[in-house]
C-alpha positions in Angstrom: 13.8 9.8 -36.3 11.5 8.6 -33.5 13.0 7.3 -30.3 12.3 7.0 -26.6 13.7 9.9 -24.5 13.7 10.6 -20.8 12.1 13.9 -19.6 12.4 15.5 -16.3 9.1 16.9 -15.0 8.4 19.6 -12.4 7.9 18.2 -8.9 4.6 16.3 -8.5 3.6 16.9 -12.1 4.2 13.4 -13.6 0.5 12.5 -14.0 -0.4 16.0 -15.3 2.4 15.8 -18.0 1.4 12.2 -18.9 -2.1 13.4 -19.5 -1.0 16.3 -21.6 1.1 14.1 -23.9 -1.7 11.5 -24.2 -4.2 14.2 -25.2 -1.6 15.6 -27.7 -1.2 12.1 -29.3 2.4 11.6 -28.2 3.3 8.2 -26.8 4.4 8.5 -23.1 5.3 5.9 -20.5 5.1 6.8 -16.8 5.7 3.6 -14.8 3.5 3.4 -11.7 3.2 1.3 -8.6 0.8 0.9 -5.7 1.8 2.1 -2.2 -1.2 1.1 -0.1 -4.2 2.8 -1.7 -2.1 5.4 -3.5 -0.7 5.3 -7.0 2.8 6.6 -7.3 5.3 7.2 -10.1 8.0 4.6 -10.1 10.5 7.3 -11.2 9.4 10.5 -9.4 10.1 13.5 -11.6 10.8 11.5 -14.8 8.9 9.9 -17.6 9.6 8.4 -21.0 8.4 10.0 -24.2 8.5 8.6 -27.7 9.0 11.5 -30.2 10.8 12.6 -33.3 14.0 14.6 -32.8 14.5 17.3 -33.9 11.0 17.6 -35.4 9.0 17.4 -32.1 11.7 18.6 -29.8 10.3 22.0 -29.0 6.7 20.6 -28.7 8.0 18.2 -26.0 10.4 20.6 -24.3 7.8 23.4 -23.9 4.9 21.2 -22.8 3.5 22.5 -19.5 5.1 20.7 -16.5 8.2 19.6 -18.4 11.4 20.8 -16.8 13.9 19.5 -19.4 14.7 16.6 -21.8 17.6 14.6 -20.5 20.6 14.9 -22.7 23.9 16.6 -23.2 25.4 19.5 -25.3 24.7 17.5 -28.5 21.0 17.0 -27.7 18.7 14.5 -26.0 20.0 11.0 -25.5 17.8 8.3 -27.0 16.9 5.3 -25.0 16.8 1.8 -26.4 13.2 0.6 -26.7 14.3 -2.7 -24.9 14.5 -0.7 -21.7 10.9 0.3 -21.9 9.8 -3.2 -22.9 11.6 -4.7 -19.9 9.9 -2.3 -17.5 6.5 -3.0 -19.1 7.2 -6.8 -18.7 7.3 -6.2 -14.9 3.8 -4.8 -14.9 0.7 -6.5 -13.5 -2.5 -4.8 -14.5 -0.6 -1.6 -15.5 1.5 -1.3 -12.3 5.1 -2.3 -11.7 5.1 -5.3 -9.3 7.5 -4.6 -6.4 9.1 -7.6 -4.8 9.6 -6.6 -1.2 11.7 -9.6 -0.1 13.3 -10.8 -3.3 12.1 -13.7 -5.4 8.6 -14.9 -4.9 8.4 -18.4 -3.5 7.0 -21.3 -5.5 5.2 -24.5 -4.2 7.8 -26.7 -2.4 10.3 -23.9 -1.8 11.8 -23.4 1.7 10.6 -20.0 3.0 11.2 -17.8 6.0 8.7 -15.4 7.5 10.3 -12.0 7.0 8.1 -9.7 9.1 5.5 -9.8 11.9 5.4 -11.7 15.2 6.5 -15.0 13.5 9.6 -13.4 11.9 12.4 -16.0 11.5 10.2 -19.1 11.4 10.9 -21.4 8.4 8.7 -23.7 6.5 7.8 -25.1 3.1 5.6 -23.1 0.7 2.5 -25.3 0.2 -0.3 -23.4 -1.5 -1.0 -20.0 -3.1 -4.5 -18.8 -2.1 -5.9 -16.0 -4.2 -7.9 -14.3 -1.4 -5.9 -11.1 -0.3 -2.6 -12.6 -1.5 -2.5 -15.2 1.3 -0.5 -18.4 1.2 -0.4 -21.6 3.2 2.9 -22.8 4.5 4.0 -25.9 6.5 5.9 -24.8 9.5 8.8 -26.9 10.9 9.4 -25.7 14.3 11.3 -27.7 16.9 9.2 -30.9 17.1 6.0 -29.2 16.0 4.8 -29.4 12.4 1.7 -27.3 11.6 0.1 -25.2 8.9 -0.1 -21.4 8.8 -2.1 -19.0 6.7 -0.1 -15.8 6.2 0.1 -12.8 3.8 2.5 -13.6 0.9 4.2 -10.2 1.2 5.5 -11.2 4.6 7.5 -14.1 3.2 10.9 -14.5 1.6 12.4 -17.4 -0.3 15.4 -18.9 1.5 18.4 -18.7 -0.8 21.5 -20.9 -0.3 
């Protein structure tokens, strides 16, 4: 019976193992994310492989770069496909979208600048600008009300 299973790879071999399975026609899922200009594995040292147990067990276990298949004395532990689908739902263009400061603000939300020299200033989220993920916010500071163009990743939604 085919199921998703978790495999443990040798250090820094996630991408190599992923390629080996893809070339061998075995479905593999290695969630990735961007860290600056680098692409990193979301779960370093682990990947998800869809295979038939016990039929393809040895093929997967002895693939170059695989350390072990996660399981117990009774064999590998299958993973519910819903887990994979939920992770894939968080992807944008094939990469897991990381939310640095919690929920992304929507137009009209009260926000707070979470980093940089304006940290702590509060305002209202006004407009999402596509250029370099910048946003326009209305600042309410003492008796001054102005507009500020800032990178979206430096904001956090104010929760009550």
